[in-house]
C-alpha positions as CSV (number, residue, x, y, z in Angstrom):
1,M,-0.4,29.2,12.0
2,K,-3.0,27.2,10.8
3,N,-1.9,24.0,9.5
4,N,-3.3,23.1,6.3
5,K,-1.0,21.1,4.2
6,I,-0.5,17.3,3.3
7,L,3.0,15.5,3.6
8,V,3.2,12.4,1.7
9,I,6.5,10.3,3.0
10,G,7.4,7.9,0.6
11,S,6.3,9.6,-2.6
12,S,8.6,8.0,-5.2
13,G,7.1,4.5,-4.2
14,Q,4.4,2.5,-6.4
15,I,1.6,3.9,-3.9
16,G,3.2,7.3,-3.5
17,T,3.6,8.1,-7.1
18,D,-0.1,7.7,-7.6
19,L,-1.3,9.2,-4.4
20,C,0.8,12.4,-5.0
21,L,-0.9,13.2,-8.3
22,S,-4.3,12.4,-6.7
23,L,-3.8,14.9,-3.9
24,E,-2.3,17.6,-6.1
25,R,-5.4,17.3,-8.1
26,I,-7.7,17.6,-5.4
27,Y,-6.2,20.1,-3.0
28,G,-3.8,21.7,-5.5
29,A,-0.3,21.2,-6.0
30,E,0.9,24.1,-3.6
31,N,-0.7,22.1,-0.8
32,I,1.0,18.6,-1.3
33,I,4.6,18.3,0.1
34,C,5.9,15.0,-1.5
35,S,8.6,13.4,0.1
36,D,11.3,10.3,-0.3
37,L,14.7,9.6,-0.2
38,N,14.5,8.7,-4.1
39,P,13.6,11.7,-6.3
40,P,10.7,11.3,-8.3
41,K,10.8,9.2,-11.4
42,E,10.2,12.5,-13.9
43,K,11.6,15.6,-12.9
44,N,9.8,18.4,-11.9
45,Q,6.6,15.9,-11.4
46,H,5.8,17.7,-8.3
47,K,5.6,21.3,-7.1
48,N,6.9,20.6,-3.8
49,F,9.5,17.8,-3.2
50,I,11.9,17.4,-0.6
51,K,14.4,14.7,0.4
52,L,13.5,13.4,3.9
53,D,14.6,10.5,6.1
54,V,11.7,9.7,8.0
55,L,13.8,8.0,10.8
56,D,15.5,11.5,11.4
57,N,13.0,12.6,13.7
58,K,14.4,16.0,14.2
59,I,14.5,17.0,10.8
60,L,11.0,15.5,10.3
61,T,9.5,17.7,13.1
62,R,11.0,20.7,11.9
63,K,9.8,20.3,8.3
64,V,6.5,19.6,9.4
65,K,6.4,22.8,11.4
66,E,7.9,24.6,8.6
67,E,5.4,23.4,6.4
68,N,2.4,24.1,8.2
69,I,1.4,20.0,7.8
70,S,-1.9,19.1,9.0
71,E,-2.0,15.5,7.6
72,I,0.6,13.0,7.0
73,Y,0.4,9.7,4.6
74,L,2.9,7.5,5.7
75,L,4.3,5.3,2.9
76,A,7.7,4.7,3.4
77,A,8.4,0.6,4.2
78,S,10.4,-2.2,3.7
79,L,8.1,-4.6,1.6
80,S,7.3,-8.3,2.4
81,A,10.3,-9.8,-0.1
82,L,12.6,-7.3,0.8
83,A,12.2,-7.3,4.4
84,E,13.2,-11.1,4.4
85,K,16.7,-10.1,3.5
86,N,16.9,-7.1,5.8
87,V,15.3,-7.8,8.8
88,L,16.9,-5.4,11.1
89,I,16.6,-2.7,8.7
90,S,13.2,-3.3,7.7
91,W,12.1,-3.6,11.4
92,E,13.8,-0.2,12.1
93,L,12.3,1.5,9.0
94,N,8.6,0.1,9.2
95,M,8.3,0.4,12.9
96,N,10.2,3.7,14.0
97,S,8.7,5.6,10.9
98,L,5.2,5.0,12.3
99,I,6.3,5.9,15.9
100,N,7.7,9.4,14.8
101,V,4.8,10.2,13.0
102,L,2.3,9.0,15.8
103,E,4.3,11.1,18.1
104,L,3.7,14.2,16.0
105,A,-0.1,13.5,16.2
106,R,0.1,12.9,19.9
107,K,1.8,16.2,20.4
108,K,-0.9,17.9,18.1
109,I,1.6,19.2,15.7
110,I,-0.7,17.4,13.1
111,K,-4.1,16.3,13.1
112,K,-4.8,13.4,11.1
113,V,-2.6,10.1,9.8
114,F,-2.7,7.6,7.0
115,W,-0.8,4.5,7.4
116,P,-1.1,1.2,5.3
117,S,-1.1,-2.1,6.9
118,S,-1.2,-5.1,4.6
119,I,-3.0,-8.7,4.0
120,A,0.6,-9.8,5.2
121,V,-0.9,-9.5,9.1
122,F,-2.7,-12.9,8.3
123,G,-0.8,-15.8,8.7
124,P,-1.3,-19.7,8.2
125,D,-3.4,-19.8,11.1
126,S,-5.9,-17.3,9.6
127,P,-9.2,-18.8,7.5
128,K,-8.1,-18.8,3.9
129,L,-11.4,-18.0,2.2
130,N,-13.2,-14.6,2.9
131,T,-10.7,-13.9,5.8
132,P,-12.8,-11.8,8.5
133,Q,-11.7,-8.4,9.8
134,N,-11.4,-10.0,13.3
135,T,-9.6,-13.5,13.2
136,I,-6.2,-14.9,14.0
137,L,-3.3,-12.8,13.5
138,N,-0.4,-14.7,13.4
139,P,2.1,-13.3,10.5
140,S,5.1,-15.8,9.5
141,S,7.1,-12.8,7.7
142,I,9.0,-10.1,9.2
143,Y,6.8,-7.7,7.1
144,G,3.6,-9.0,8.6
145,I,4.8,-8.9,12.2
146,T,5.8,-5.1,11.5
147,K,2.4,-4.5,10.0
148,L,0.5,-6.2,13.0
149,A,2.8,-4.4,15.6
150,G,1.8,-1.1,13.6
151,E,-1.8,-1.9,13.8
152,K,-1.7,-2.2,17.4
153,L,0.2,1.0,18.0
154,C,-2.3,2.8,15.8
155,K,-5.0,1.4,17.9
156,Y,-3.0,2.4,21.3
157,Y,-2.3,6.2,20.0
158,Y,-5.9,6.2,19.1
159,D,-7.5,4.7,22.6
160,K,-4.8,6.6,24.7
161,F,-4.1,9.8,22.9
162,D,-7.1,10.5,20.6
163,V,-4.8,10.2,17.5
164,D,-6.7,10.3,14.4
165,V,-4.9,7.5,12.6
166,R,-6.6,5.6,9.8
167,S,-5.6,2.5,8.0
168,L,-6.2,-0.2,5.3
169,R,-5.0,-3.7,5.1
170,L,-4.0,-3.5,1.4
171,P,-3.7,-6.6,-1.0
172,G,-1.5,-6.6,-3.8
173,L,-1.4,-3.5,-6.0
174,I,-1.1,-3.5,-9.8
175,G,-0.4,0.1,-11.1
176,W,1.1,1.1,-14.4
177,R,2.8,4.5,-13.0
178,S,5.6,2.9,-11.0
179,L,7.1,-0.4,-10.7
180,A,6.5,-2.3,-7.5
181,G,9.5,-2.8,-5.3
182,G,10.2,-5.6,-2.8
183,G,6.7,-7.2,-2.7
184,T,5.5,-10.6,-2.9
185,T,3.0,-9.9,-5.4
186,D,5.2,-7.8,-8.0
187,Y,5.0,-10.5,-10.7
188,A,1.6,-9.1,-11.3
189,V,2.8,-6.0,-12.6
190,E,6.2,-7.1,-14.0
191,I,4.4,-9.5,-16.0
192,F,2.3,-6.4,-18.1
193,Y,6.2,-4.9,-18.9
194,Y,7.3,-8.5,-20.4
195,A,4.2,-9.0,-22.4
196,L,4.6,-5.5,-24.1
197,K,8.1,-6.2,-24.9
198,N,7.1,-9.5,-26.4
199,N,9.5,-11.5,-23.8
200,D,8.3,-14.8,-21.9
201,Y,7.9,-14.1,-18.2
202,T,9.4,-16.4,-15.3
203,C,7.3,-15.9,-12.3
204,F,8.4,-16.6,-8.9
205,L,5.1,-18.0,-7.7
206,S,3.5,-21.1,-8.6
207,K,0.6,-21.0,-11.1
208,E,-2.0,-21.8,-8.8
209,T,-1.0,-19.1,-6.2
210,I,-4.3,-17.3,-5.6
211,L,-3.9,-13.9,-3.8
212,P,-6.0,-10.9,-3.3
213,M,-5.0,-8.1,-5.8
214,M,-6.5,-4.9,-6.5
215,Y,-5.8,-2.2,-9.4
216,M,-3.9,1.0,-8.1
217,D,-6.9,3.1,-8.7
218,D,-9.2,1.4,-6.5
219,A,-6.5,1.5,-3.7
220,I,-6.3,5.4,-4.2
221,E,-9.9,5.7,-3.9
222,A,-10.1,3.8,-0.7
223,I,-7.3,6.1,1.0
224,L,-9.0,9.2,-0.2
225,K,-12.3,7.9,0.8
226,I,-11.2,6.7,4.5
227,M,-9.4,10.1,5.0
228,T,-12.2,12.1,4.3
229,T,-14.9,10.2,5.9
230,K,-16.2,11.6,9.3
231,K,-14.1,10.5,12.4
232,E,-17.2,9.3,14.1
233,N,-17.8,6.7,11.3
234,I,-14.2,5.2,11.3
235,K,-15.1,2.4,13.8
236,I,-11.9,0.3,13.4
237,R,-8.7,1.8,14.7
238,T,-6.1,-1.2,13.9
239,S,-7.0,-1.5,10.2
240,Y,-9.8,-2.2,7.6
241,N,-9.6,-5.3,5.3
242,I,-10.5,-4.0,1.9
243,S,-10.9,-6.3,-1.2
244,A,-11.1,-6.2,-4.9
245,V,-10.4,-9.4,-6.9
246,S,-8.2,-12.6,-6.2
247,F,-6.7,-14.5,-9.2
248,T,-3.7,-16.8,-9.8
249,P,-0.6,-16.3,-11.9
250,K,-1.9,-18.6,-14.5
251,E,-5.3,-16.8,-14.6
252,L,-3.5,-13.5,-15.2
253,E,-1.5,-15.1,-17.9
254,K,-4.6,-16.2,-19.7
255,Q,-6.0,-12.6,-19.5
256,I,-3.0,-11.2,-20.9
257,K,-3.0,-13.9,-23.7
258,I,-6.3,-12.3,-25.0
259,Y,-4.0,-9.3,-26.1
260,F,-1.0,-11.1,-26.7
261,P,-1.6,-14.8,-27.7
262,N,2.2,-16.0,-27.9
263,F,3.0,-14.6,-24.5
264,N,4.0,-17.4,-22.2
265,V,5.0,-17.8,-18.5
266,K,7.2,-20.2,-17.0
267,F,6.8,-20.7,-13.3
268,K,10.0,-21.2,-11.0
269,P,8.7,-20.6,-7.3
270,D,11.3,-19.1,-5.2
271,Y,11.5,-18.0,-1.3
272,R,8.4,-15.7,-1.8
273,Q,6.3,-18.8,-2.3
274,K,6.3,-19.7,1.3
275,I,5.1,-15.9,2.2
276,A,2.3,-16.2,-0.4
277,D,1.3,-19.6,0.8
278,S,0.7,-17.7,4.4
279,W,-1.6,-15.1,3.0
280,P,-5.4,-15.4,2.3
281,D,-7.2,-16.4,-0.8
282,S,-10.0,-14.0,-0.4
283,I,-10.9,-11.0,2.0
284,D,-14.0,-10.1,3.9
285,D,-14.4,-6.5,3.5
286,Q,-17.9,-6.1,4.9
287,E,-16.9,-3.4,7.8
288,A,-15.2,-1.0,5.5
289,K,-18.5,-1.0,3.0
290,V,-20.9,-0.6,6.1
291,D,-18.8,2.1,7.9
292,W,-17.6,4.4,4.9
293,G,-19.0,2.9,1.9
294,W,-16.1,1.4,0.4
295,K,-16.5,-0.7,-3.2
296,A,-14.3,-1.8,-5.7
297,K,-14.4,-0.9,-9.3
298,F,-11.9,-3.1,-11.2
299,S,-12.3,-6.7,-12.1
300,L,-9.3,-8.6,-13.4
301,E,-10.8,-8.1,-16.9
302,K,-11.0,-4.5,-16.4
303,L,-7.6,-3.7,-14.7
304,T,-5.7,-5.8,-17.6
305,S,-7.5,-3.5,-20.0
306,E,-6.3,-0.4,-18.2
307,M,-3.0,-1.6,-17.7
308,F,-2.1,-2.2,-21.4
309,K,-3.8,1.0,-22.5
310,N,-1.8,2.9,-20.1
311,L,1.4,1.2,-20.3
312,S,1.2,1.4,-24.3
313,N,0.4,5.1,-24.0
């Protein structure tokens, strides 16, 4: 049978919630299989949803064959803050899920894979400003270590077996359809909910912690763009730097106060501060711009406006 469907693994997460809706609009809901261990936020949100454990390789392989899957978007992962508390579980999920999917591609059961890396691959030894594509990669978190190992695996499977796997080093993501789940940049989503509820917010990072961030619409656009680019144009088979905007929690608070003047943020850094301090302030994404035409659209001002507009609705 001809493979012609897309499987999204981790469809109920922050990225998966938005990505599935976009894929369904583009390719038709009947051609998108959404899967997760957790059900979608809204009942009957997806035409095709299945409960799936990506670590169960036998069931994964059977489902892929039964559904005639040609592409997999592997989003299931234990994120940076959560991973520090569950090292062994996070290693197993982040690494074995990728191996299972790459093996499906090596065996020619599927044709193409998307797997997200992260700015967590950078560490305290990496340049902080305009961090280049090729630089020192010495992550200090278990999440960053799994992402760096994953990048190396992706390149190995491409070089050795011609597996068409594509990847992006995603910054902190801000979206309105789903709360973040266990990341170091989660404050930048939570803060909008507190503002709308007229509650003060306590931020777990210091007010001057500058980090690369991105509105979810930009991230989804980048994923769709890299996956539809001609194979020969994908020159980097570890993971591409992509960038949008960098800001501090204090700068975000200031922007929110334009809409809610009485909103206040307290700053009480916790264990996540150390992770954030090891990450870049800004990212150089020139290779993505040249190779496949990447360009972010959302500034801090624009993403703040969009968040409040959508959350209010």
